[in-house]
C-alpha positions as CSV (number, residue, x, y, z in Angstrom):
1,M,179.5,-51.2,-163.1
2,S,176.4,-49.4,-164.2
3,G,174.5,-50.2,-167.4
4,N,173.7,-47.4,-169.8
5,G,169.8,-47.1,-169.0
6,H,170.2,-45.0,-165.8
7,R,167.5,-42.6,-166.6
8,L,164.3,-42.7,-164.1
9,I,161.9,-43.1,-167.1
10,A,162.5,-45.2,-170.1
11,R,163.0,-43.2,-173.6
12,E,160.0,-45.1,-175.1
13,G,157.4,-43.8,-172.5
14,V,158.6,-39.8,-172.4
15,L,156.3,-38.5,-175.3
16,I,153.2,-40.6,-174.1
17,L,154.0,-39.2,-170.7
18,V,154.2,-35.8,-171.6
19,I,151.0,-35.9,-173.7
20,L,149.1,-37.5,-170.7
21,L,150.7,-34.7,-168.7
22,I,149.6,-31.8,-170.5
23,S,146.2,-33.5,-171.1
24,I,145.4,-33.2,-167.3
25,P,145.1,-29.2,-167.1
26,V,143.4,-29.0,-170.6
27,T,140.8,-31.7,-169.7
28,Y,140.2,-29.7,-166.2
29,V,139.5,-26.7,-168.1
30,V,137.3,-27.9,-170.9
31,F,135.8,-30.8,-169.3
32,G,136.0,-30.6,-165.6
33,F,137.4,-32.7,-162.7
34,L,136.1,-36.0,-163.3
35,L,137.6,-36.4,-166.8
36,S,141.1,-34.7,-165.6
37,L,141.3,-37.3,-162.8
38,L,141.0,-40.1,-165.5
39,F,144.2,-38.6,-167.3
40,V,145.8,-38.2,-163.5
41,L,145.4,-42.0,-163.0
42,L,146.6,-42.7,-166.7
43,F,149.6,-40.6,-166.0
44,S,150.2,-42.3,-162.7
45,L,149.9,-45.5,-164.4
46,G,152.6,-44.5,-167.2
47,L,155.0,-43.7,-164.4
48,I,155.1,-47.3,-163.3
49,L,154.8,-49.0,-166.8
50,F,157.7,-46.8,-168.1
51,R,160.1,-46.8,-165.3
52,D,163.6,-47.7,-166.0
53,P,165.5,-48.6,-162.8
54,K,169.1,-48.1,-162.5
55,C,171.3,-51.2,-163.2
56,E,174.3,-51.9,-161.2
57,V,176.0,-54.8,-163.4
58,P,177.6,-57.4,-160.8
59,S,181.2,-58.0,-161.2
60,V,180.9,-61.8,-161.7
61,P,183.2,-63.5,-163.9
62,L,181.6,-65.5,-166.9
63,A,178.1,-64.3,-165.4
64,I,174.6,-64.7,-167.5
65,L,172.6,-62.0,-166.4
66,S,168.8,-61.8,-166.8
67,P,167.6,-59.8,-169.6
68,A,164.6,-58.9,-168.1
69,S,162.8,-58.4,-164.9
70,G,160.2,-60.9,-163.9
71,K,159.6,-64.6,-162.9
72,I,161.2,-67.5,-163.8
73,L,158.7,-70.0,-165.3
74,S,160.8,-72.9,-166.4
75,I,164.2,-74.1,-166.8
76,E,164.6,-77.2,-169.0
77,Q,167.3,-79.1,-171.3
78,T,165.9,-78.8,-175.0
79,E,166.5,-77.9,-178.7
80,D,167.5,-74.6,-179.7
81,P,164.9,-73.9,-182.3
82,W,167.2,-71.1,-183.8
83,L,170.6,-72.5,-183.7
84,S,169.8,-76.2,-183.9
85,R,171.7,-77.3,-180.9
86,P,171.2,-78.7,-177.4
87,A,170.7,-75.9,-175.2
88,I,169.2,-74.9,-171.5
89,R,166.3,-72.7,-172.0
90,V,165.4,-70.3,-169.2
91,R,161.9,-68.8,-169.7
92,I,160.9,-65.8,-168.1
93,K,157.7,-64.2,-167.5
94,I,157.3,-60.1,-167.6
95,S,154.3,-59.0,-165.9
96,P,152.4,-55.9,-166.6
97,W,154.1,-54.5,-163.2
98,D,157.6,-55.7,-163.7
99,A,160.2,-53.1,-165.4
100,H,160.0,-53.6,-169.2
101,T,163.6,-52.5,-170.1
102,L,165.7,-55.2,-171.7
103,R,169.3,-55.8,-171.3
104,C,172.2,-57.9,-172.7
105,P,172.8,-61.2,-170.7
106,A,176.7,-61.0,-171.7
107,E,179.1,-59.2,-173.7
108,G,179.7,-60.2,-177.2
109,K,178.6,-59.6,-181.0
110,V,175.0,-60.0,-182.3
111,M,175.4,-62.7,-184.8
112,N,172.2,-62.6,-186.3
113,Q,168.4,-61.8,-185.8
114,W,165.3,-63.4,-186.9
115,S,161.4,-62.6,-186.6
116,S,159.2,-65.6,-187.3
117,S,155.4,-66.6,-186.8
118,D,156.2,-70.3,-187.1
119,K,159.3,-71.2,-184.9
120,R,157.2,-72.2,-182.0
121,E,153.4,-72.7,-181.9
122,D,153.3,-71.0,-178.5
123,F,153.3,-67.5,-179.8
124,D,151.9,-65.7,-182.7
125,R,155.4,-64.3,-183.2
126,Q,159.0,-64.4,-182.0
127,Y,162.0,-62.0,-182.3
128,A,165.1,-63.9,-181.9
129,Y,168.9,-62.4,-181.3
130,W,171.9,-64.5,-181.5
131,L,174.8,-63.2,-179.2
132,Q,178.3,-64.6,-179.3
133,T,180.7,-63.9,-176.7
134,D,184.4,-63.5,-177.3
135,E,185.1,-66.6,-175.8
136,G,182.7,-68.2,-178.3
137,D,179.6,-69.0,-176.0
138,D,176.4,-68.5,-178.1
139,L,173.4,-67.4,-176.4
140,L,169.8,-66.8,-178.1
141,L,167.4,-64.5,-176.8
142,A,163.7,-64.9,-178.0
143,L,160.9,-62.5,-177.0
144,G,157.5,-63.9,-177.5
145,M,154.5,-62.3,-178.5
146,N,150.8,-63.6,-178.3
147,S,148.8,-60.7,-179.6
148,A,149.0,-57.6,-181.9
149,A,148.7,-55.6,-178.8
150,K,152.2,-56.3,-177.6
151,F,155.1,-54.3,-179.2
152,T,158.7,-54.2,-178.6
153,R,161.6,-51.9,-179.4
154,M,165.2,-53.5,-179.8
155,T,168.3,-51.3,-180.1
156,I,170.7,-53.9,-181.1
157,R,171.2,-55.1,-184.7
158,S,173.4,-57.8,-186.5
159,G,176.9,-57.2,-186.6
160,E,177.0,-55.0,-183.5
161,R,178.6,-55.3,-180.4
162,A,176.7,-55.6,-177.2
163,G,178.1,-55.0,-173.5
164,Q,176.9,-56.9,-170.5
165,G,173.9,-55.3,-168.9
166,Q,173.8,-52.9,-171.7
167,R,170.3,-51.7,-172.1
168,C,169.1,-53.2,-175.6
169,G,165.3,-52.8,-175.9
170,F,161.9,-52.3,-174.3
171,L,159.2,-54.4,-174.1
172,Y,155.6,-52.4,-173.9
173,F,153.5,-54.8,-172.2
174,A,153.7,-58.1,-170.4
175,G,155.5,-61.0,-172.4
176,I,157.5,-64.2,-172.4
177,I,161.5,-64.2,-172.7
178,D,163.2,-67.3,-173.4
179,L,167.1,-67.6,-173.3
180,Y,168.9,-70.6,-175.0
181,L,172.2,-71.1,-173.3
182,P,174.8,-73.7,-173.9
183,E,174.0,-77.1,-172.5
184,N,176.8,-77.0,-169.9
185,S,176.2,-73.7,-168.4
186,R,176.1,-73.6,-164.7
187,I,172.5,-72.5,-163.6
188,S,172.0,-70.5,-160.4
189,I,168.3,-69.8,-160.2
190,E,165.2,-72.0,-159.8
191,V,161.7,-72.1,-161.0
192,G,159.6,-69.4,-159.4
193,D,162.6,-67.2,-158.7
194,L,162.1,-63.4,-159.2
195,V,164.9,-61.7,-161.3
196,N,165.8,-58.1,-162.3
197,S,167.0,-57.1,-165.7
198,G,170.8,-56.7,-166.0
199,T,171.6,-57.3,-162.2
200,G,169.9,-60.9,-161.7
201,I,172.5,-63.6,-162.3
202,L,170.8,-66.6,-164.1
203,G,174.1,-68.7,-164.0
204,Q,177.8,-68.9,-165.5
205,F,179.3,-70.2,-168.4
206,A,181.3,-73.2,-167.7
207,H,184.9,-72.7,-168.7
208,M,188.3,-74.4,-167.6
209,H,189.7,-71.0,-166.4
210,G,188.1,-68.0,-164.8
211,A,185.0,-69.5,-163.5
212,S,184.5,-68.7,-160.1
213,A,181.7,-69.9,-157.4
214,L,178.5,-68.9,-158.2
215,V,177.2,-66.2,-156.1
216,E,173.9,-66.9,-154.1
217,K,170.7,-65.6,-155.1
């Protein structure tokens, strides 16, 4: 199944790339080759930063997909600071060279959303989204920001339904994603693994019926 972010370039970067592309011939005519070369380099960098790879959502029952592309920094039993419950926290680091498109880890309804500067001392600010599946499983997706230079654009809102692997936002620069899962979730990744947004499987919900063996990484 394909996610809905199948374009090659993220919509958040289209205007920026158009401006950079137009600037190349303009600066060449007005200022010369060297300055136009700078805009060529910026345009090339923009193509990398704003790429939006096609997403083929894996058909695995009860799968929990990675919401972002990056590296698994940690997996630990902890307390969910937003829903006040025991949970498994999977922390993903997005580098400047990873694809920055964010996708929903599971299908369900967005129950609530928060923005806070004091929930966690690790970050200057966090944006959190509570997603509940039709089976009643709760997931908490939190985006950590450490400087004013980092921006995010989320396209999901409280009360809306979200599909598994659906494009739900874009993180303009590097950042940290925390995914708080039910404490009985079956985790299939390890610290240091690289995962892709909307296609990487982090684990599965633990239900009595419908659960299948985890696919290998």
